C-alpha positions in Angstrom: 126.0 -40.7 -57.8 122.5 -40.7 -59.2 121.6 -37.7 -57.0 124.7 -35.9 -58.2 123.7 -36.5 -61.9 120.1 -35.3 -61.2 121.4 -32.1 -59.5 123.7 -31.4 -62.4 120.9 -31.9 -65.0 118.7 -29.7 -63.0 121.4 -27.0 -62.8 122.0 -27.1 -66.6 118.3 -27.0 -67.3 118.0 -23.9 -65.1 121.0 -22.3 -66.8 119.4 -22.8 -70.2 116.2 -21.2 -69.0 118.1 -18.3 -67.5 120.0 -17.7 -70.8 116.8 -17.7 -72.8 115.2 -15.3 -70.3 118.3 -13.0 -70.4 118.2 -13.0 -74.2 114.5 -12.1 -74.2 115.0 -9.2 -71.7 118.0 -7.9 -73.6 116.1 -7.8 -76.9 114.7 -4.3 -77.7 111.0 -4.0 -78.1 109.7 -2.0 -81.0 106.0 -2.4 -80.3 105.4 1.3 -80.0 107.2 1.9 -83.3 105.2 -0.7 -85.1 101.9 0.7 -83.8 102.9 4.2 -84.9 104.1 3.0 -88.3 100.8 1.1 -89.0 98.8 4.2 -88.0 101.0 6.4 -90.2 100.7 4.0 -93.2 96.9 3.9 -92.9 96.5 7.6 -92.5 98.7 8.4 -95.5 97.7 5.6 -97.8 101.0 3.8 -97.6 101.4 0.1 -97.8 99.8 -1.5 -94.7 101.3 -4.9 -95.3 104.9 -4.2 -94.1 107.4 -1.5 -93.5 111.2 -1.1 -92.9 112.7 -0.1 -89.6 116.3 0.8 -89.1 117.6 1.3 -85.6 120.9 3.2 -85.6 121.4 2.7 -81.9 122.3 -0.9 -82.6 126.0 -1.7 -83.3 126.6 -1.6 -87.0 128.1 -5.1 -86.9 124.7 -6.4 -85.8 121.5 -6.8 -87.7 119.5 -3.5 -87.4 117.5 -3.3 -90.7 114.2 -4.9 -89.9 111.3 -5.9 -92.2 108.2 -5.8 -90.1 105.0 -7.6 -91.3 101.9 -5.9 -90.1 99.7 -8.9 -90.9 101.9 -11.4 -89.0 102.7 -8.8 -86.3 106.4 -9.7 -86.3 109.8 -9.0 -87.7 110.2 -11.4 -90.7 113.8 -10.5 -91.6 116.7 -8.5 -90.4 120.2 -7.7 -91.8 123.1 -5.3 -91.6 122.9 -1.7 -92.8 125.5 1.1 -92.9 125.3 4.6 -91.4 126.9 7.8 -92.6 130.5 8.7 -91.9 129.4 12.3 -91.0 132.9 13.5 -91.9 132.4 17.1 -93.1 130.4 19.2 -90.7 130.6 16.9 -87.7 133.6 15.9 -85.6 133.0 12.2 -85.1 136.2 10.3 -84.2 134.1 7.3 -83.2 131.9 7.3 -86.3 132.3 3.6 -86.7 130.8 3.0 -83.2 128.0 5.5 -83.2 125.9 7.1 -85.9 125.6 10.9 -85.9 122.9 12.7 -87.7 122.4 15.8 -90.0 120.2 17.0 -92.7 122.8 19.3 -94.3 124.1 18.9 -97.8 127.5 17.2 -98.1 127.5 16.3 -94.4 127.7 12.5 -95.2 125.6 11.9 -92.1 122.6 9.7 -91.7 119.2 11.4 -91.1 116.6 10.2 -88.7 112.9 10.1 -89.4 110.3 8.6 -91.7 110.9 8.3 -95.4 108.7 7.4 -98.4 110.5 4.9 -100.6 110.3 6.4 -104.0 111.3 5.7 -107.6 113.4 2.7 -108.5 116.5 3.7 -110.5 120.0 2.6 -111.7 122.8 2.6 -109.1 126.5 2.3 -109.8 126.8 0.4 -106.5 126.1 -3.3 -105.7 123.4 -4.9 -107.8 122.9 -1.6 -109.7 119.5 -0.9 -108.1 118.6 2.0 -105.9 115.4 3.5 -104.5 115.1 7.2 -104.0 114.2 8.2 -100.4 111.8 11.1 -99.8 112.3 12.5 -96.3 108.9 13.3 -94.6 110.2 15.1 -91.6 112.3 18.2 -90.8 115.2 15.9 -89.8 115.4 14.3 -93.3 113.6 16.8 -95.6 116.7 17.2 -97.8 117.3 13.5 -98.4 116.4 13.6 -102.1 118.7 16.6 -102.8 121.5 14.9 -100.8 121.0 11.7 -102.9 120.4 9.7 -99.8 119.1 6.4 -101.3 118.5 2.8 -100.4 121.1 0.7 -102.3 123.4 -2.3 -101.9 127.2 -2.4 -101.5 129.6 -5.3 -102.0 131.4 -4.4 -98.8 128.3 -5.1 -96.6 128.0 -8.6 -95.4 125.0 -11.0 -95.3 125.8 -11.9 -91.7 126.6 -10.2 -88.5 130.2 -9.2 -88.1 130.1 -8.0 -84.5 132.4 -7.0 -82.7 133.7 -5.7 -86.1 131.8 -2.8 -87.7 130.1 -2.4 -91.1 131.7 0.0 -93.5 130.7 3.7 -93.4 128.5 5.3 -96.1 128.0 8.8 -97.2 124.6 8.9 -95.5 122.9 6.2 -97.4 121.4 3.1 -95.7 123.4 0.5 -97.7 122.7 -3.2 -97.4 124.2 -6.4 -98.7 123.7 -7.4 -102.4 121.6 -10.5 -101.4 119.4 -8.5 -99.0 118.9 -5.8 -101.6 117.7 -8.5 -104.1 115.1 -9.5 -101.5 114.0 -5.9 -100.8 113.9 -5.1 -104.5 111.7 -8.1 -105.3 109.4 -7.1 -102.4 109.2 -3.5 -103.4 108.5 -4.2 -107.1 105.4 -6.2 -106.1 104.0 -3.4 -103.8 101.6 -1.0 -105.4 101.4 1.6 -102.5 104.4 3.6 -101.2 106.4 1.8 -98.5 107.6 3.4 -95.3 111.2 3.3 -94.2 111.8 4.7 -90.7 115.2 5.4 -89.2 115.4 5.7 -85.5 118.0 5.9 -82.8 
């Protein structure tokens, strides 16, 4: 009996270790992105304390907006973020499942690339705060003219909703109201431009 109990405990312990290892191996590493982001920020006189990374390859019902702290060398917060519906120029019947990208006006698509987080302004959405996004690459150079901005939206949750999806935007990376309050407080304290980088 005692041997059976010991074997069972050993099995459960091994199972827990295997689950933890499986979770580690399934988690995506952004080390190369973080290194490139820090180098970019230093070279362009951007904030070198932190930056924002959005991975559009992640299911929209899972956390995929990351705040990365360069000093601590780690992601310090992560939450949900929307992607564009891409409903004008692109045929995207599975647009909830997978983000598609365009830099064209009125495309309602997301745009990949690095952005400078610009001026804080009034928004009619969420907590009534938005930040203009200035696209720094060919893939997102028209972001300002397209009014692709960082803002909040009541429909975006504070928690993961997987296997359900987050709502679709018209190209803006929209977050929950509570997360936007946190981002806003952080951005207001930061004197240098902050990098936001959308990847896939």
